TORPA-369562 format. One line per 3 residues: number of its first residue (from 1); their letters; for each residue x, y, z of N, C-alpha, C, O. Coordinates in Angstrom, 1 decimal. Layout:
<sites>
NUM> a> X:Y:Z:X:Y:Z:X:Y:Z:X:Y:Z  ...
</sites>
This chain:
<sites>
1> xxx> -12.0:3.1:-13.5:-11.4:3.4:-14.9:-9.8:2.8:-14.8:-9.1:2.7:-13.8  -9.6:2.5:-16.1:-8.1:1.9:-16.2:-7.1:3.1:-16.2:-7.4:4.2:-16.6  -6.0:2.7:-15.9:-5.0:4.0:-15.8:-4.6:4.6:-17.5:-4.0:5.6:-17.7
4> xxx> -5.0:3.7:-18.4:-4.7:4.1:-19.7:-5.8:5.1:-20.0:-5.4:6.1:-20.7  -7.0:5.1:-19.6:-8.2:5.9:-19.7:-8.0:7.2:-18.9:-8.3:8.3:-19.3  -7.2:7.0:-17.7:-6.9:8.2:-16.9:-6.1:9.1:-17.6:-6.3:10.3:-17.3
7> xxx> -5.1:8.8:-18.4:-4.0:9.4:-18.8:-4.4:10.3:-20.1:-3.5:10.9:-20.8  -5.8:10.3:-20.5:-6.2:11.2:-21.7:-5.9:12.6:-21.4:-5.5:12.8:-20.3  -6.0:13.5:-22.2:-5.7:14.8:-22.0:-6.7:15.4:-20.9:-7.8:14.9:-20.7
10> xxx> -6.3:16.5:-20.3:-7.3:17.2:-19.2:-8.6:17.3:-19.8:-9.6:17.3:-19.1  -8.6:17.5:-21.0:-10.0:18.1:-21.4:-11.0:17.1:-22.2:-12.1:17.3:-22.7  -10.3:15.9:-22.3:-10.7:14.8:-23.1:-11.2:13.6:-22.0:-10.6:13.1:-21.0
13> xxx> -12.4:13.3:-22.4:-13.0:12.0:-21.6:-12.5:10.7:-22.3:-12.4:10.7:-23.5  -12.2:9.7:-21.7:-11.9:8.3:-22.6:-13.1:8.2:-23.2:-14.1:8.9:-22.9  -13.0:7.2:-24.3:-14.2:6.6:-25.1:-15.1:5.9:-24.0:-14.7:5.1:-23.2
16> xxx> -16.4:6.3:-24.3:-17.4:5.5:-23.4:-17.7:6.0:-21.9:-18.7:5.7:-21.2  -16.7:7.0:-21.6:-16.8:7.6:-20.3:-18.0:8.7:-20.1:-18.5:9.5:-21.0  -18.2:8.7:-19.0:-19.1:9.9:-18.9:-18.8:10.8:-17.6:-18.3:10.3:-16.6
19> xxx> -19.2:11.9:-17.7:-18.6:12.9:-16.8:-19.6:12.7:-15.7:-20.7:13.2:-15.8  -19.2:11.9:-14.5:-20.3:11.5:-13.5:-19.7:12.1:-12.3:-18.7:11.5:-11.7  -20.2:13.2:-11.9:-19.9:14.0:-10.7:-20.0:13.1:-9.4:-19.3:13.3:-8.4
22> xxx> -21.0:12.3:-9.4:-21.5:11.5:-8.1:-20.2:10.5:-8.1:-19.6:10.2:-7.0  -20.0:9.9:-9.3:-18.9:8.8:-8.9:-17.4:9.1:-8.8:-16.5:8.4:-8.3  -17.1:10.6:-9.3:-15.9:11.3:-8.9:-16.2:11.6:-7.5:-15.3:11.5:-6.7
25> xxx> -17.2:12.0:-7.0:-17.3:12.5:-5.7:-16.8:11.4:-4.7:-16.0:11.6:-3.8  -17.6:10.1:-5.0:-17.6:8.9:-4.2:-16.2:8.5:-4.2:-15.7:8.0:-3.2  -15.6:8.6:-5.3:-13.9:8.0:-5.4:-13.2:9.0:-4.4:-12.6:8.6:-3.4
28> xxx> -13.3:10.3:-4.7:-12.6:11.1:-3.9:-13.0:10.8:-2.1:-12.1:10.6:-1.2  -14.1:10.9:-1.9:-14.5:10.5:-0.5:-13.9:9.2:0.1:-13.5:9.1:1.2  -13.9:8.1:-0.9:-13.0:6.9:-0.6:-11.9:7.1:-0.2:-11.5:7.0:1.0
31> xxx> -11.1:7.7:-1.3:-9.6:8.1:-1.0:-9.4:9.0:0.1:-8.4:8.8:0.8  -10.4:9.8:0.4:-10.1:10.7:1.7:-10.1:10.1:3.1:-9.5:10.5:4.1  -10.9:8.7:2.9:-11.0:8.0:4.1:-9.6:7.4:4.3:-9.1:7.4:5.4
34> xxx> -9.0:6.8:3.2:-7.6:6.1:3.4:-6.8:7.4:4.0:-6.2:7.2:5.0  -6.8:8.8:3.4:-5.8:9.5:3.7:-6.0:10.3:5.2:-5.1:10.8:5.8  -7.3:10.2:5.6:-7.6:10.6:7.1:-7.2:9.4:8.0:-6.6:9.8:9.1
37> xxx> -7.3:8.3:7.8:-6.7:7.1:8.5:-5.3:7.4:8.6:-4.8:7.4:9.7  -4.5:7.6:7.4:-3.1:7.8:7.3:-2.7:8.9:8.3:-1.7:8.9:9.0  -3.4:9.8:8.4:-3.3:11.4:9.0:-3.1:10.9:10.5:-2.0:10.9:11.1
40> xxx> -4.4:10.3:10.9:-4.4:9.6:12.2:-3.5:8.9:12.8:-3.2:9.2:14.0  -3.0:8.0:12.0:-1.8:6.8:12.2:-0.6:7.9:12.4:0.1:7.7:13.4  -0.4:8.8:11.7:0.8:9.8:11.7:0.9:10.4:13.0:2.0:10.5:13.6
43> xxx> -0.4:10.9:13.5:-0.5:11.6:14.6:-0.3:10.8:15.8:0.0:11.4:16.9  -0.6:9.5:15.8:-0.8:8.6:16.9:0.2:8.7:17.9:-0.2:8.6:19.0  1.7:9.0:17.7:2.8:9.0:18.6:2.7:10.5:19.5:3.2:10.7:20.6
46> xxx> 2.0:11.5:18.7:1.9:12.7:19.4:0.4:13.2:19.8:0.2:14.4:20.3  -0.5:12.3:19.6:-1.8:12.7:19.8:-2.1:13.3:21.2:-3.0:14.2:21.5  -1.3:12.7:22.1:-1.7:13.4:23.6:-1.4:14.9:23.6:-1.9:15.7:24.4
49> xxx> -0.6:15.3:22.8:-0.1:16.9:22.7:-0.8:17.5:21.5:-0.9:18.7:21.5  -1.2:16.8:20.7:-1.6:17.6:19.4:-2.9:16.9:18.7:-2.9:15.8:18.3  -3.8:17.8:18.5:-5.1:17.1:17.7:-4.8:17.4:16.1:-3.9:18.1:15.7
52> xxx> -5.6:16.7:15.4:-5.7:17.0:14.1:-5.6:18.5:13.7:-4.6:18.9:13.0  -6.5:19.2:14.1:-6.6:20.7:13.8:-5.5:21.4:14.4:-5.0:22.4:13.7  -4.9:21.0:15.7:-3.9:21.8:16.0:-2.5:21.4:15.1:-1.7:22.3:14.9
55> xxx> -2.3:20.3:14.5:-1.3:19.7:13.7:-1.5:20.7:12.3:-0.5:21.3:11.8  -2.8:20.9:11.8:-3.0:21.5:10.8:-2.4:23.2:11.1:-1.7:23.8:10.3  -2.7:23.6:12.1:-2.2:24.8:12.4:-0.7:24.9:12.6:-0.1:26.0:12.3
58> xxx> 0.1:23.9:13.1:1.6:23.7:13.1:2.0:23.8:11.6:3.0:24.5:11.2  1.1:22.9:10.8:1.8:22.9:9.2:1.7:24.3:8.6:2.6:24.6:7.9  0.8:25.0:8.9:0.7:26.3:8.1:1.7:27.3:8.8:2.2:28.2:8.1
61> xxx> 1.9:27.3:10.1:3.1:28.0:10.5:4.4:27.4:10.1:5.5:28.1:10.1  4.4:26.3:9.7:5.7:25.7:9.3:6.0:26.2:7.8:7.1:26.6:7.5  4.8:26.2:6.9:5.0:26.7:5.6:5.0:28.1:5.4:5.6:28.5:4.4
64> xxx> 4.3:29.0:6.3:4.2:30.3:6.3:5.4:31.1:7.0:5.7:32.3:6.7  6.0:30.4:8.0:6.8:31.1:8.7:6.0:32.0:9.8:4.8:31.8:10.1  6.9:33.1:10.5:6.3:33.9:11.6:5.0:34.6:10.9:5.0:35.2:9.9
67> xxx> 3.9:34.3:11.7:2.4:34.8:11.1:1.7:35.5:12.2:1.8:35.2:13.4  1.0:36.4:11.7:0.2:37.1:12.7:-1.2:36.2:12.9:-1.5:35.4:12.0  -1.8:36.4:14.0:-3.2:35.5:14.5:-4.0:35.5:13.7:-4.4:34.4:13.3
70> xxx> -4.5:36.7:13.1:-5.7:36.9:12.1:-5.3:36.3:11.0:-6.2:35.7:10.4  -4.2:36.3:10.4:-3.6:35.8:9.2:-3.8:34.1:9.3:-4.2:33.5:8.3  -3.4:33.6:10.3:-3.6:32.2:10.8:-4.9:31.8:10.9:-5.1:30.8:10.4
73> xxx> -5.8:32.4:11.5:-7.1:32.2:11.7:-7.8:32.1:10.1:-8.5:31.1:9.9  -7.5:32.9:9.3:-7.9:33.0:7.9:-7.5:32.0:7.1:-8.2:31.4:6.3  -6.2:31.6:7.2:-5.7:30.3:6.5:-6.3:29.0:7.0:-6.5:28.1:6.2
76> xxx> -6.7:28.8:8.4:-7.5:27.8:8.8:-8.8:27.9:8.7:-9.6:26.9:9.0  -9.3:29.1:8.1:-10.8:29.2:7.9:-11.6:29.4:9.5:-12.8:29.1:9.6  -10.9:29.7:10.4:-11.7:29.7:11.9:-11.8:30.9:12.2:-11.2:31.8:11.5
79> xxx> -12.6:31.3:13.4:-12.4:32.6:13.9:-11.2:32.8:14.7:-10.6:31.9:15.2  -10.7:34.1:14.9:-9.8:34.5:15.5:-9.7:33.9:17.0:-8.6:33.5:17.5  -10.8:34.0:17.7:-10.9:33.5:18.9:-10.6:31.9:19.2:-9.9:31.5:20.1
82> xxx> -11.2:31.2:18.2:-10.9:29.9:18.1:-9.4:29.6:17.7:-8.7:28.8:18.4  -8.7:30.4:16.7:-7.3:30.0:16.6:-6.4:30.6:17.9:-5.2:30.3:18.1  -7.0:31.4:18.7:-6.5:31.8:19.7:-6.2:30.6:20.9:-5.1:30.3:21.4
85> xxx> -7.3:30.2:21.1:-7.5:28.9:21.9:-6.5:27.8:21.4:-5.9:27.2:22.3  -6.3:27.6:20.3:-5.7:26.7:19.8:-4.1:26.9:20.0:-3.3:26.0:20.4  -3.8:28.3:19.7:-2.3:28.8:19.8:-2.0:28.7:21.4:-0.9:28.2:21.8
88> xxx> -3.1:29.1:22.3:-2.6:28.7:23.7:-2.4:27.4:24.2:-1.6:27.2:25.2  -3.1:26.5:23.6:-2.7:25.2:23.8:-1.3:24.7:23.1:-0.6:23.9:23.7  -1.2:25.1:22.1:0.0:24.9:21.3:1.3:25.4:22.2:2.2:24.6:22.4
91> xxx> 1.3:26.6:22.7:2.2:27.3:23.5:2.5:26.6:24.8:3.6:26.5:25.2  1.4:26.2:25.4:1.3:25.2:26.6:2.3:24.0:26.4:3.1:23.7:27.3  2.2:23.4:25.3:2.8:22.3:24.7:4.2:22.6:24.4:4.9:21.6:24.1
94> xxx> 4.6:23.6:24.4:5.9:24.0:23.8:6.2:23.9:22.4:7.3:23.6:22.0  5.2:24.1:21.6:5.3:23.9:20.1:5.3:25.2:19.5:6.0:25.4:18.5  4.5:26.2:20.0:4.5:27.5:19.2:5.1:28.5:20.1:5.0:28.3:21.3
97> xxx> 5.6:29.6:19.6:6.1:30.8:20.5:5.1:32.1:20.0:4.8:32.3:18.8  4.8:32.8:21.1:4.2:34.0:20.7:5.0:35.2:21.1:5.6:35.2:22.2  5.0:36.4:20.0:5.8:37.3:20.4:5.2:38.8:20.0:4.6:38.7:19.0
100> xxx> 5.4:40.0:20.5:4.9:41.2:20.1:5.5:41.4:18.8:6.7:41.1:18.6  4.7:42.0:17.8:5.2:42.5:16.6:6.1:43.8:16.8:5.5:44.9:17.3  7.3:43.8:16.5:8.1:44.9:16.9:7.7:46.3:16.1:7.9:47.4:16.6
103> xxx> 7.2:46.0:14.9:6.7:46.9:14.2:5.2:47.6:14.6:5.0:48.8:14.5  4.5:46.8:14.9:3.3:47.2:15.6:2.8:46.5:16.6:2.1:45.5:16.4  3.1:47.1:18.0:2.9:46.5:19.4:1.6:45.9:19.7:1.4:45.2:20.8
106> xxx> 0.4:46.2:18.7:-0.8:45.8:18.9:-1.1:44.4:18.4:-2.1:43.8:18.6  0.1:44.0:17.4:-0.4:42.8:16.8:0.7:41.6:17.6:1.7:41.9:18.3  0.3:40.4:17.5:1.2:39.2:18.1:1.4:38.3:16.7:0.6:38.0:15.8
109> xxx> 2.7:38.1:16.8:3.4:37.1:16.0:3.4:35.7:16.2:3.5:35.4:17.4  3.3:34.7:15.5:3.4:33.4:16.2:4.4:32.8:15.3:4.6:33.2:14.2  5.1:31.8:16.0:6.1:31.1:15.2:6.3:29.5:16.0:6.2:29.3:17.2
112> xxx> 6.7:28.6:15.1:7.0:27.3:15.5:8.3:27.3:16.5:9.2:28.1:16.2  8.3:26.6:17.6:9.3:26.5:18.4:10.2:25.4:17.6:9.7:24.9:16.7  11.5:25.2:18.0:12.2:24.1:17.6:11.5:22.7:17.8:11.4:22.0:16.8
115> xxx> 10.9:22.5:19.0:10.1:21.2:19.3:9.0:21.3:18.3:8.8:20.3:17.6  8.3:22.4:18.1:7.2:22.4:17.0:7.7:21.9:15.7:7.1:20.9:15.2  8.8:22.5:15.1:9.3:22.1:14.0:9.6:20.6:13.8:9.3:19.9:12.8
118> xxx> 10.3:20.1:14.9:10.5:18.6:15.1:9.2:17.7:14.9:9.2:16.7:14.2  8.3:18.1:15.6:7.1:17.5:15.6:6.3:17.4:14.1:5.9:16.3:13.6  6.3:18.7:13.6:5.7:18.7:12.1:6.7:17.9:11.3:6.2:17.0:10.5
121> xxx> 8.0:18.0:11.3:8.8:17.0:10.4:8.5:15.6:10.9:8.2:14.8:10.0  8.6:15.1:12.0:8.5:13.7:12.3:7.0:13.3:12.1:6.8:12.1:11.7  6.0:14.0:12.3:4.7:13.5:11.5:4.3:13.4:10.2:3.4:12.6:9.8
124> xxx> 5.0:14.2:9.7:5.0:14.3:8.2:6.0:13.3:7.7:5.5:12.6:6.8  7.2:13.1:8.0:7.9:12.0:7.3:7.1:10.6:7.5:7.2:9.7:6.7  6.4:10.5:8.8:5.8:9.2:8.8:4.6:9.1:7.9:4.3:8.0:7.4
127> xxx> 4.0:10.2:7.7:2.7:9.9:6.8:3.3:9.9:5.3:2.7:9.4:4.4  4.4:10.5:5.0:5.0:10.5:3.6:5.3:9.1:3.4:4.8:8.5:2.4  6.0:8.3:4.3:6.3:6.8:4.4:5.1:6.0:4.2:5.2:5.2:3.3
130> xxx> 4.1:6.2:4.8:2.8:5.3:4.7:2.2:5.7:3.1:2.0:4.7:2.4  2.1:6.9:2.8:1.5:7.2:1.5:2.5:6.5:0.3:2.1:5.8:-0.6  3.7:6.8:0.5:4.7:6.3:-0.4:4.6:4.8:-0.3:5.0:4.4:-1.4
133> xxx> 4.3:3.9:0.5:4.1:2.7:0.4:2.7:2.2:-0.6:2.6:1.2:-1.4  1.9:3.0:-0.3:0.4:2.9:-1.1:0.7:3.2:-2.7:0.4:2.4:-3.5  1.4:4.3:-2.9:1.7:4.8:-4.1:2.6:3.8:-4.8:2.4:3.6:-6.0
136> xxx> 3.5:3.1:-4.2:4.3:2.2:-4.7:3.6:1.1:-5.5:4.0:0.6:-6.6  2.4:0.8:-4.9:1.8:-0.4:-5.4:0.8:-0.1:-6.9:0.1:-1.0:-7.5  1.0:1.2:-7.2:0.4:1.7:-8.5:1.5:1.5:-9.6:2.7:1.5:-9.5
139> xxx> 0.8:1.2:-10.7:1.6:1.2:-11.9:2.1:2.6:-12.2:1.4:3.5:-11.8  3.1:2.7:-12.9:3.9:4.1:-13.5:2.6:4.9:-14.1:2.3:6.0:-13.6  1.9:4.5:-15.0:0.9:5.2:-15.6:-0.2:5.7:-14.7:-0.7:6.8:-14.9
142> xxx> -0.6:4.9:-13.7:-1.5:5.3:-12.6:-0.7:6.3:-11.8:-1.2:7.4:-11.5  0.3:6.2:-11.4:1.1:7.2:-10.6:0.8:8.8:-11.4:0.4:9.7:-10.7  1.1:8.8:-12.8:1.1:10.0:-13.5:-0.2:10.5:-13.6:-0.3:11.8:-13.6
145> xxx> -1.4:9.6:-13.8:-2.6:10.1:-13.8:-3.1:10.5:-12.4:-4.0:11.4:-12.3  -2.6:9.9:-11.4:-3.0:10.4:-10.1:-2.5:11.7:-9.8:-3.2:12.5:-9.2  -1.1:12.2:-10.2:-0.5:13.5:-9.8:-1.3:14.5:-10.7:-1.6:15.6:-10.3
148> xxx> -1.7:14.1:-12.0:-2.4:15.0:-12.7:-3.8:15.3:-12.2:-4.3:16.4:-12.4  -4.5:14.4:-11.6:-5.8:14.4:-11.1:-6.0:15.1:-9.8:-6.9:15.8:-9.5  -5.0:14.8:-8.9:-4.7:15.3:-7.8:-4.3:16.8:-7.8:-4.7:17.6:-6.9
151> xxx> -3.4:17.3:-8.8:-2.9:18.6:-9.0:-4.2:19.6:-9.5:-4.3:20.8:-9.2  -5.0:18.8:-10.4:-6.2:19.6:-10.6:-7.3:19.7:-9.7:-8.1:20.7:-9.8  -7.3:18.7:-8.9:-8.5:18.9:-7.6:-7.8:19.6:-6.8:-8.6:20.4:-6.2
154> xxx> -6.8:19.8:-6.4:-6.1:20.9:-5.5:-6.4:22.2:-5.9:-6.9:23.1:-5.2  -5.9:22.4:-7.3:-6.2:23.7:-7.8:-7.7:24.3:-8.0:-7.9:25.5:-8.2  -8.8:23.3:-8.1:-10.2:23.5:-8.2:-10.6:24.1:-6.8:-11.5:24.9:-6.5
157> xxx> -9.8:23.4:-5.9:-10.2:23.8:-4.5:-9.5:24.8:-4.0:-9.8:25.2:-2.9  -8.7:25.4:-4.7:-7.9:26.8:-4.5:-6.8:26.6:-3.2:-6.6:27.5:-2.4  -6.2:25.4:-3.1:-5.4:25.0:-1.8:-3.9:25.5:-2.6:-3.5:25.0:-3.7
160> xxx> -3.4:26.4:-1.9:-2.0:26.9:-2.1:-0.9:25.7:-2.4:-0.8:24.7:-1.7  -0.2:25.9:-3.3:0.9:24.7:-3.3:2.1:25.2:-2.3:2.5:26.3:-2.2  2.4:24.2:-1.7:3.7:24.7:-0.6:5.0:24.8:-1.5:5.1:24.2:-2.6
163> xxx> 5.8:25.4:-1.1:7.2:25.7:-1.5:7.8:24.2:-1.8:7.6:23.2:-1.1  8.7:24.3:-2.8:9.2:23.0:-3.3:10.0:22.3:-2.0:10.0:21.1:-1.9  10.6:23.0:-1.3:11.6:22.6:-0.1:10.6:22.1:1.0:11.2:21.4:1.9
166> xxx> 9.2:22.2:1.1:8.5:22.1:2.1:7.8:20.8:1.9:7.0:20.7:1.0  8.1:19.7:2.9:7.5:18.4:2.5:6.4:18.3:3.6:6.6:18.1:4.9  5.2:18.4:2.8:4.0:18.6:4.0:3.3:17.2:3.6:2.3:16.8:4.2
</sites>
């Protein structure tokens, strides 16, 4: 579709267009390959210490702040035992800190260390630069249509929006 067609209202289809779920799914899968490649490249410098799932955990801790293990596991949609193993590795790498909740001694609270925050900031900045390079190749109308489409896609997938001051 051309940018002019993409900028139609959210409930309108361009003239002659069909609502082809398979075509949209293919387009999203193709775009996701690009985004996965960008993610992998952005992690290249820290991949000896952090895997992609572990980085996702660091990002959740970065956006949520100090968090209970159970809440973190829910956010990542993994079992608490899986989250605990990931946390143990990240603690070993010096990226996460574990403390007992002073209000409930049976709970463990997790937070990024300064090194963990620097890692998230570094990887995120590298990812943003590479994505910005791709976005600059789009015409302004295509950029606007992409923002609209990706916002709708994110909302349909129930992905929470990060706070405005967080660069994810």
